[in-house]
C-alpha positions, 0 to 999 in steps of 0.5 A: 272374208267376214265371219258370215262367209267363214261360218257358211264355209265351215257348215258346208264342209261339215255338211251341217245346216245353219240355225240362226236365232233372232232376239230383240235387243233390249227385251228384258233390258240391254244388260242381258244381251251378252248373256243371251248371245253367249247362251245362244252360241253355246246352244249351237247358233251359227249366227245371231240376228239381233233386232232393233226395236222400232215403233212402226215395223212392217215385217214383224208379227205380234210376238216380235212387236210386243218384244219391241214395245217392251224394249222401247219401254226399257229405253232401248235405242239403236245407239245403245245396242251398237255400244253394247255389242261393242262391249260384248263382241269379245265374248261372242265368236259367232256372226252378229247380224243387226235387223233394223229399219231405215228410219232409225238408220237415217236418224242415226246418220248413215255414215256414222251408223256404218262406222259404229257397227263396223267398230262394234264388230257387227258382221251383217245388216238386214233392212227389210223396208229397203228395196234393192233399187234404193240400197245405194244409199247405204250398200257401198259404205257397208261393203267398204266397211266389210259389213254384209247387207243381207237381202230378202226375197219372198214367195211372190218375188219373180225368179229373174228378180231373185237371180238379180238379188242373189247375185249381189251378196256374199253372205246369205239370201234370206228367203221369206217363207210366208206371204205376210209377217213373222210369227209361228205357224202350223203349216206353210204354203203348199208351194214352199218346197218348190220355191226354196228349191228354185231359189237354191238352184239360182243362188250363188250364196247360201239360202236361209228360210225364215218367218213362221218356223217354230218346230224341229219337224218344220226345220228338218223338212224345210232344210231339205231344200235350203241351207238353214233357218232363221227362227224368231218368234219362237226364240223370243217367246222361249226367252221371255218365258225363261224356257231355256231347256226347251230352247236348247232342245229346239236348237239341237235339231241339226245335231240330231239330224247329223247323229241320225244320218 
């Protein structure tokens, strides 16, 4: 059982939802990655999703695209990120999940990539441009290495396909809450709650919602139907603007919920 499974077992035992922030590695320089991960852990993150900058992202909205450009301009590479995580793993107890695309992994070398992230202490990997039909190119090696492949489903994924995808993992199921790319939104599809409820009913693993979530009100509403949220663009903006107090307050949402119960 890796850190992701352990974390969700503990959250379930405490009847608490998961807040998983996303940050772009290399935005602000790789040297600040340790400080940011330690800070997010201190603020209550259940896990952290660490983005790898890529020149041709398909899932990232404007905020994360700009963060990726800043990181690339800083000379950030996948190899550099993995090496930095290896250096700081002892300082961070919570799960670290890499979010990258297939092209950088191919360039790195699939076997070498899996070996290196295992040694670095990476717990999970999200590859949004890899459909489930093609995951055999890396999934067996990740499984053997004890690194969880986090799979995604969307509002347009048929229920039978959601069942098939959810049955493959042991970590959590990433449910995309919008028909599009990442980025903060004022409102969501009217069918979102029913969608999350349906996914939760068929998934044997925890269900996390992500894309577009940016306020405590949205989080409290959405997590009535799932096990937690992934928050990216809002966190990236707050870090870029050094609004750490606002970020800490945002991340306290489930602590507040527990206190109100």
